N, C-alpha and C positions, 0 to 999 in steps of 0.2 A: 329820806331817800328811799322810802318804801315803794316797791313797784306797784303800779296800778294793777298789773296782772303778773303772776309768777310765770316763769317760762313754761311750766307744765299747764298753766291755764290758757296759754295762748292757743288759738285755734287756727291761725293762719300766719303766713309770712308777714303780712301787713301788721298783725298784732305784735310780732317779734320786733319788726322794724320800728314801730311806734315806741315800744319800750326802750329800745336801744337809743333812739333819738332823745327820749326823755332823760335817760341816763347821761347821754352826751352833754345835754344842757347843764346838768348838775356838775359833771366833771369839769367842763370849761369854766363854770362859775368858780369852782374851787381852785382851778389852775390860776385864774386871774387873781384870786386872793393870795395864793402862794407867791405868785410873781411880785406882788406888791411888797411882801416881806423880803424877798430875795433882793429886790432893788434897794430897799431901805437899808439892807445890811452893808451896802457899799459905803455909807457914811461913817461906819465904825471901823473900816479897814484903814490901816496906816499907810499901806503901800499896795500897788497893783498886784504884787506877788501874793499878798494875803487873800486876794479874791479867790484864787484857786487854793482850796483847803483839802488836800487829799485825805487827811484823817477824818474830817467832817463828812466828806463824800462817802467814805466807807461806813461811817456810823449811820448815815441816812439810809444807805442801801441795806445794811443789815437790819435796821428797824423796819423798813418796808417789807423785807422778806419775812420777818416775824409776823407782821400784820397780815401779810398775804396767807401765810400758813394758818393763822388763827381764823381767817375768814374763808378758808377753803379755796383760795385762788392758787394758781400755779406760780410759785415763788420765782421760778426762772423767768417767766414772762414779766412779772412785776419788776424784777431786777433790770431787765433790758429796758423797760419803759422808763424806770427811774434814772438809769444812767443817761439816757437821751435827755430826759427832763432836766437833770442836773447840768449836763453839758450846755444846753441851750440857756439855762438860767445863769450859768457862769459867764457865758458870752455877754448876756444882757447886763449882768452886774458889773462886768469889766468896763463896758461902755459907760454905765452910770458912774463908775469910779472916776473914769477919765474926764467926765463932764462936770464933776463937782468943783 
């Protein structure tokens, strides 16, 4: 996921947008892969209540914050995104659990 151009090397808004679009393709590809694992987790849960795992949520968020800090990203923004990602994933996993 190396940028074609660094932000500093971009000479126009079009350059910036092209790089953001490229990153978005990578992000969506990774989200799709993550979603596959989240949905697969439903088969290992013994009850619908186990789908919501508060301790695991906090572990994932803490890990994401650490990664954000190491990568120079705003950890508060990353946490907000991850909490939404986890909430949506939990909803999807709950549906998968009900359909098994």
